[in-house]
Chimera marker file (.cmm) of the C-alpha trace (Angstrom):
<marker_set name="trace">
<marker id="1" x="-14.441" y="-48.392" z="26.696" r="1" g="1" b="0" radius="0.5"/>
<marker id="2" x="-16.603" y="-46.684" z="29.287" r="1" g="1" b="0" radius="0.5"/>
<marker id="3" x="-19.206" y="-43.643" z="28.607" r="1" g="1" b="0" radius="0.5"/>
<marker id="4" x="-18.069" y="-40.439" z="28.666" r="1" g="1" b="0" radius="0.5"/>
<marker id="5" x="-19.453" y="-38.550" z="31.645" r="1" g="1" b="0" radius="0.5"/>
<marker id="6" x="-20.952" y="-35.495" z="31.392" r="1" g="1" b="0" radius="0.5"/>
<marker id="7" x="-19.802" y="-32.662" z="33.205" r="1" g="1" b="0" radius="0.5"/>
<marker id="8" x="-22.139" y="-32.054" z="36.441" r="1" g="1" b="0" radius="0.5"/>
<marker id="9" x="-21.419" y="-28.338" z="36.922" r="1" g="1" b="0" radius="0.5"/>
<marker id="10" x="-22.368" y="-27.614" z="33.182" r="1" g="1" b="0" radius="0.5"/>
<marker id="11" x="-25.426" y="-29.728" z="33.160" r="1" g="1" b="0" radius="0.5"/>
<marker id="12" x="-26.893" y="-27.768" z="35.824" r="1" g="1" b="0" radius="0.5"/>
<marker id="13" x="-25.923" y="-24.377" z="34.099" r="1" g="1" b="0" radius="0.5"/>
<marker id="14" x="-26.541" y="-24.663" z="30.676" r="1" g="1" b="0" radius="0.5"/>
<marker id="15" x="-29.729" y="-26.179" z="28.545" r="1" g="1" b="0" radius="0.5"/>
<marker id="16" x="-30.289" y="-26.745" z="24.918" r="1" g="1" b="0" radius="0.5"/>
<marker id="17" x="-32.881" y="-25.210" z="22.818" r="1" g="1" b="0" radius="0.5"/>
<marker id="18" x="-34.630" y="-26.566" z="19.952" r="1" g="1" b="0" radius="0.5"/>
<marker id="19" x="-32.660" y="-25.008" z="17.676" r="1" g="1" b="0" radius="0.5"/>
<marker id="20" x="-29.543" y="-26.435" z="18.968" r="1" g="1" b="0" radius="0.5"/>
<marker id="21" x="-28.584" y="-23.040" z="20.719" r="1" g="1" b="0" radius="0.5"/>
<marker id="22" x="-27.391" y="-23.271" z="24.416" r="1" g="1" b="0" radius="0.5"/>
<marker id="23" x="-29.309" y="-21.225" z="27.229" r="1" g="1" b="0" radius="0.5"/>
<marker id="24" x="-27.849" y="-19.829" z="30.078" r="1" g="1" b="0" radius="0.5"/>
<marker id="25" x="-28.476" y="-17.712" z="33.509" r="1" g="1" b="0" radius="0.5"/>
<marker id="26" x="-27.042" y="-14.571" z="34.176" r="1" g="1" b="0" radius="0.5"/>
<marker id="27" x="-24.477" y="-14.050" z="36.757" r="1" g="1" b="0" radius="0.5"/>
<marker id="28" x="-24.949" y="-11.543" z="40.070" r="1" g="1" b="0" radius="0.5"/>
<marker id="29" x="-28.801" y="-12.131" z="40.755" r="1" g="1" b="0" radius="0.5"/>
<marker id="30" x="-28.191" y="-14.353" z="43.849" r="1" g="1" b="0" radius="0.5"/>
<marker id="31" x="-27.653" y="-12.203" z="46.803" r="1" g="1" b="0" radius="0.5"/>
<marker id="32" x="-26.522" y="-8.414" z="47.414" r="1" g="1" b="0" radius="0.5"/>
<marker id="33" x="-29.554" y="-7.528" z="45.795" r="1" g="1" b="0" radius="0.5"/>
<marker id="34" x="-30.114" y="-4.232" z="47.683" r="1" g="1" b="0" radius="0.5"/>
<marker id="35" x="-27.475" y="-2.283" z="46.004" r="1" g="1" b="0" radius="0.5"/>
<marker id="36" x="-28.614" y="-3.002" z="42.602" r="1" g="1" b="0" radius="0.5"/>
<marker id="37" x="-31.363" y="-1.207" z="41.019" r="1" g="1" b="0" radius="0.5"/>
<marker id="38" x="-34.668" y="-2.511" z="40.179" r="1" g="1" b="0" radius="0.5"/>
<marker id="39" x="-34.395" y="-2.344" z="36.236" r="1" g="1" b="0" radius="0.5"/>
<marker id="40" x="-30.775" y="-4.190" z="36.433" r="1" g="1" b="0" radius="0.5"/>
<marker id="41" x="-32.244" y="-7.032" z="38.432" r="1" g="1" b="0" radius="0.5"/>
<marker id="42" x="-35.161" y="-7.308" z="36.016" r="1" g="1" b="0" radius="0.5"/>
<marker id="43" x="-32.659" y="-7.399" z="33.182" r="1" g="1" b="0" radius="0.5"/>
<marker id="44" x="-30.498" y="-10.070" z="35.042" r="1" g="1" b="0" radius="0.5"/>
<marker id="45" x="-33.532" y="-12.403" z="35.446" r="1" g="1" b="0" radius="0.5"/>
<marker id="46" x="-34.169" y="-13.225" z="31.566" r="1" g="1" b="0" radius="0.5"/>
<marker id="47" x="-32.141" y="-16.304" z="30.359" r="1" g="1" b="0" radius="0.5"/>
<marker id="48" x="-29.217" y="-15.569" z="27.851" r="1" g="1" b="0" radius="0.5"/>
<marker id="49" x="-27.727" y="-17.639" z="25.274" r="1" g="1" b="0" radius="0.5"/>
<marker id="50" x="-24.014" y="-18.579" z="25.127" r="1" g="1" b="0" radius="0.5"/>
<marker id="51" x="-21.557" y="-16.509" z="23.102" r="1" g="1" b="0" radius="0.5"/>
<marker id="52" x="-20.786" y="-17.893" z="19.790" r="1" g="1" b="0" radius="0.5"/>
<marker id="53" x="-16.670" y="-18.195" z="20.966" r="1" g="1" b="0" radius="0.5"/>
<marker id="54" x="-17.699" y="-20.169" z="23.971" r="1" g="1" b="0" radius="0.5"/>
<marker id="55" x="-19.834" y="-22.621" z="22.488" r="1" g="1" b="0" radius="0.5"/>
<marker id="56" x="-17.463" y="-25.033" z="21.342" r="1" g="1" b="0" radius="0.5"/>
<marker id="57" x="-16.097" y="-25.582" z="25.210" r="1" g="1" b="0" radius="0.5"/>
<marker id="58" x="-19.626" y="-26.044" z="26.383" r="1" g="1" b="0" radius="0.5"/>
<marker id="59" x="-20.641" y="-28.550" z="23.750" r="1" g="1" b="0" radius="0.5"/>
<marker id="60" x="-17.534" y="-30.551" z="25.029" r="1" g="1" b="0" radius="0.5"/>
<marker id="61" x="-18.624" y="-29.943" z="28.229" r="1" g="1" b="0" radius="0.5"/>
<marker id="62" x="-22.121" y="-31.334" z="27.725" r="1" g="1" b="0" radius="0.5"/>
<marker id="63" x="-20.424" y="-34.067" z="25.430" r="1" g="1" b="0" radius="0.5"/>
<marker id="64" x="-23.048" y="-32.775" z="22.621" r="1" g="1" b="0" radius="0.5"/>
<marker id="65" x="-19.503" y="-32.700" z="20.298" r="1" g="1" b="0" radius="0.5"/>
<link id1="1" id2="2" r="1" g="1" b="0" radius="0.2"/>
<link id1="2" id2="3" r="1" g="1" b="0" radius="0.2"/>
<link id1="3" id2="4" r="1" g="1" b="0" radius="0.2"/>
<link id1="4" id2="5" r="1" g="1" b="0" radius="0.2"/>
<link id1="5" id2="6" r="1" g="1" b="0" radius="0.2"/>
<link id1="6" id2="7" r="1" g="1" b="0" radius="0.2"/>
<link id1="7" id2="8" r="1" g="1" b="0" radius="0.2"/>
<link id1="8" id2="9" r="1" g="1" b="0" radius="0.2"/>
<link id1="9" id2="10" r="1" g="1" b="0" radius="0.2"/>
<link id1="10" id2="11" r="1" g="1" b="0" radius="0.2"/>
<link id1="11" id2="12" r="1" g="1" b="0" radius="0.2"/>
<link id1="12" id2="13" r="1" g="1" b="0" radius="0.2"/>
<link id1="13" id2="14" r="1" g="1" b="0" radius="0.2"/>
<link id1="14" id2="15" r="1" g="1" b="0" radius="0.2"/>
<link id1="15" id2="16" r="1" g="1" b="0" radius="0.2"/>
<link id1="16" id2="17" r="1" g="1" b="0" radius="0.2"/>
<link id1="17" id2="18" r="1" g="1" b="0" radius="0.2"/>
<link id1="18" id2="19" r="1" g="1" b="0" radius="0.2"/>
<link id1="19" id2="20" r="1" g="1" b="0" radius="0.2"/>
<link id1="20" id2="21" r="1" g="1" b="0" radius="0.2"/>
<link id1="21" id2="22" r="1" g="1" b="0" radius="0.2"/>
<link id1="22" id2="23" r="1" g="1" b="0" radius="0.2"/>
<link id1="23" id2="24" r="1" g="1" b="0" radius="0.2"/>
<link id1="24" id2="25" r="1" g="1" b="0" radius="0.2"/>
<link id1="25" id2="26" r="1" g="1" b="0" radius="0.2"/>
<link id1="26" id2="27" r="1" g="1" b="0" radius="0.2"/>
<link id1="27" id2="28" r="1" g="1" b="0" radius="0.2"/>
<link id1="28" id2="29" r="1" g="1" b="0" radius="0.2"/>
<link id1="29" id2="30" r="1" g="1" b="0" radius="0.2"/>
<link id1="30" id2="31" r="1" g="1" b="0" radius="0.2"/>
<link id1="31" id2="32" r="1" g="1" b="0" radius="0.2"/>
<link id1="32" id2="33" r="1" g="1" b="0" radius="0.2"/>
<link id1="33" id2="34" r="1" g="1" b="0" radius="0.2"/>
<link id1="34" id2="35" r="1" g="1" b="0" radius="0.2"/>
<link id1="35" id2="36" r="1" g="1" b="0" radius="0.2"/>
<link id1="36" id2="37" r="1" g="1" b="0" radius="0.2"/>
<link id1="37" id2="38" r="1" g="1" b="0" radius="0.2"/>
<link id1="38" id2="39" r="1" g="1" b="0" radius="0.2"/>
<link id1="39" id2="40" r="1" g="1" b="0" radius="0.2"/>
<link id1="40" id2="41" r="1" g="1" b="0" radius="0.2"/>
<link id1="41" id2="42" r="1" g="1" b="0" radius="0.2"/>
<link id1="42" id2="43" r="1" g="1" b="0" radius="0.2"/>
<link id1="43" id2="44" r="1" g="1" b="0" radius="0.2"/>
<link id1="44" id2="45" r="1" g="1" b="0" radius="0.2"/>
<link id1="45" id2="46" r="1" g="1" b="0" radius="0.2"/>
<link id1="46" id2="47" r="1" g="1" b="0" radius="0.2"/>
<link id1="47" id2="48" r="1" g="1" b="0" radius="0.2"/>
<link id1="48" id2="49" r="1" g="1" b="0" radius="0.2"/>
<link id1="49" id2="50" r="1" g="1" b="0" radius="0.2"/>
<link id1="50" id2="51" r="1" g="1" b="0" radius="0.2"/>
<link id1="51" id2="52" r="1" g="1" b="0" radius="0.2"/>
<link id1="52" id2="53" r="1" g="1" b="0" radius="0.2"/>
<link id1="53" id2="54" r="1" g="1" b="0" radius="0.2"/>
<link id1="54" id2="55" r="1" g="1" b="0" radius="0.2"/>
<link id1="55" id2="56" r="1" g="1" b="0" radius="0.2"/>
<link id1="56" id2="57" r="1" g="1" b="0" radius="0.2"/>
<link id1="57" id2="58" r="1" g="1" b="0" radius="0.2"/>
<link id1="58" id2="59" r="1" g="1" b="0" radius="0.2"/>
<link id1="59" id2="60" r="1" g="1" b="0" radius="0.2"/>
<link id1="60" id2="61" r="1" g="1" b="0" radius="0.2"/>
<link id1="61" id2="62" r="1" g="1" b="0" radius="0.2"/>
<link id1="62" id2="63" r="1" g="1" b="0" radius="0.2"/>
<link id1="63" id2="64" r="1" g="1" b="0" radius="0.2"/>
<link id1="64" id2="65" r="1" g="1" b="0" radius="0.2"/>
</marker_set>
């Protein structure tokens, strides 16, 4: 059996933390930024964590499970 490949889209979007949680970036920060407030853009800058309900699907895509 050949090795399973990791989904390329997932490995570009998610990183694993030291404690095993999955880190992600916020959406809506790439373009059309003039109409968004400074406060909103600043909040989108910081990384977030993948929701607990979505973690199993992301782990399958990253071949962690």
